[in-house]
N, C-alpha and C positions, 0 to 999 in steps of 0.2 A: 490530555496527556502532558501538558505543560512543556517547558523548554528543556527538560532533561529526558534522557532515553537510556534504557538498559544497555543498548548496544549502539555504538556510533562507528562510523567508518571513514578513514581518510586515505586508505590505499587506493590508488587510481583504478585498479581493476575492480575492486569492490564497489567503488562509487559509480563506475560505468555500468556495472550489472544492476545497481539500484535504479539508475536513470533509464536503462532499457526496460526494466520492469514497470516503472512509472508510465512509460510510453505505451504500455499494453493496457492501461487502465483508463479508458476515455470516460469523461463525464457522461452520466446517464447510460453507460454500457452495462448490460446485464451479464454477470460473470459468475463462474464457480472458481473459487480459489482452492487450490490444493496446498495445504500448509506443510511446513517442514516437519511439524510434529505428527504428520499423518492424517490430520483432520481435514475437513473441507468446510467451506462457507460459501453460500450463494446469496447474491443480492444485486442491487443496482448501485453503481458508483455514484456517490453524491456529488463529488466534484473531482476534477483531475488531480491525481496525486502529484506532489512536487517534493523534491528533496529540500531539506532545511538543515540548518546548523543546530545541533543539540549538544548538551553537556552530559557526559557519562560520569556521574558522581563516584562510582566504584573505581574507575580507572583514572579519574581526575583529568579528563581531556575532552577536547571538542572534536566533533566530526559530524558527518551527515547521516541522516536516515530520513524516512518519510512516513507520513501517517495517511491512512485511508479510512474513509467512512463508507460503510455499505448500508443501504436501506432496502426495505421491501415495501413496495407500493401497496400491496394487499394487507400489510400489517403496519399501520401508521405509527404505532408506538415502538416498533422494532428498529434497532440500528446496532451496528457494531463497529468499533474503532479497532484498527490493527496497525502494526508496524510493517512497512514494506519488507523488511528483512525476515519476517515470519512466513513469507509466501514463497513456495517452491515453484508453483506453476499457475498460470492463468488460463482458464478455459472460457472462451467467448460463447455466450448463449444467444447472441443476436449479432447483428451486422453493423453496430454503431462505430466500430473502430475506424473505418474510413470516412465517416460522415461528420466528424467533428471539425469545426472551424478553428 
């Protein structure tokens, strides 16, 4: 996805919401994501999502967003990258949220 993003955020409330969302996505956690466009995606979080600084070329400004990679152990060639701001809700399909160090 590179160092640029379609949407970046600098408003404290929006950044806090993205941080909270990242905290709901533990490494190796099996999740179903309900997306803002109405779709869903299910998989295992490859590594804990973190916020990073990106550049929005359309608005010519910097801000934060985060990337997430989902994998499916039963489909080794399948993976999906998505932006944290595309996610409306996280549904946990296992109990790894409390077990990560």
